[in-house]
C-alpha positions in Angstrom: -28.8 37.7 -4.5 -25.5 36.9 -4.0 -23.1 35.0 -7.0 -20.2 32.9 -5.1 -17.8 31.2 -8.1 -15.9 28.3 -6.7 -12.8 26.9 -8.3 -13.3 22.6 -8.2 -10.6 20.1 -9.4 -11.9 16.7 -10.9 -14.7 17.6 -13.2 -14.2 16.0 -16.4 -17.5 15.7 -18.4 -20.9 17.3 -18.8 -22.1 13.8 -16.2 -19.6 15.9 -14.0 -21.2 19.2 -14.0 -24.4 17.8 -13.5 -23.5 16.0 -10.2 -22.4 19.1 -9.0 -25.3 21.2 -10.1 -27.6 18.7 -8.7 -25.9 18.2 -5.1 -26.0 22.2 -5.0 -29.7 22.9 -6.3 -30.8 20.9 -3.2 -29.5 23.3 -0.4 -32.1 25.4 0.6 -31.4 29.0 -0.2 -29.8 28.3 -3.4 -31.3 29.4 -6.6 -29.2 28.8 -9.5 -26.0 26.3 -10.1 -23.4 26.5 -12.9 -20.8 24.2 -13.6 -18.0 24.1 -16.2 -15.7 21.5 -16.3 -13.6 22.8 -18.9 -13.0 26.0 -16.7 -13.0 24.4 -13.3 -15.5 26.5 -12.0 -19.2 26.3 -10.1 -21.0 29.9 -10.4 -23.9 30.1 -7.4 -26.6 32.0 -7.2 -28.1 32.2 -3.6 -30.1 34.3 -1.8 -26.9 35.6 0.5 -28.0 33.4 3.7 -26.1 30.2 2.4 -22.6 30.1 3.7 -19.9 29.4 0.9 -18.2 26.4 3.3 -21.5 24.4 3.3 -21.1 24.8 -0.3 -17.4 23.7 -0.9 -18.5 20.9 1.8 -21.1 19.6 -0.4 -18.8 19.5 -3.6 -16.3 17.6 -1.3 -18.9 15.4 -0.3 -19.9 14.0 -3.8 -16.0 13.8 -4.3 -14.9 16.6 -6.2 -11.7 18.8 -4.5 -12.3 22.5 -4.0 -9.3 24.8 -5.1 -8.6 27.5 -2.6 -7.0 30.9 -4.4 
C-alpha cells in the first residue's frame, strides 16, 4: 500500500470532506481516503498503481484547488 498526502484549498466543512472522499474512492486502486478540512489535507491509501496526477485532477474536477509545496 502507498500513502499519498495532498494539500487542498477550499474545503471548509465536513460536507467538503465527504465530497472529496467520495470522488476519490470511486477511482480504481484507491483503498481509503481521509480528508481534513481543518488541516487542508487529503490522505489517500492506494495500491500504488494510481497516479498522483489522477488524484489531483479528480480533486480539481469537483471544484477544489490542489496546493503544490
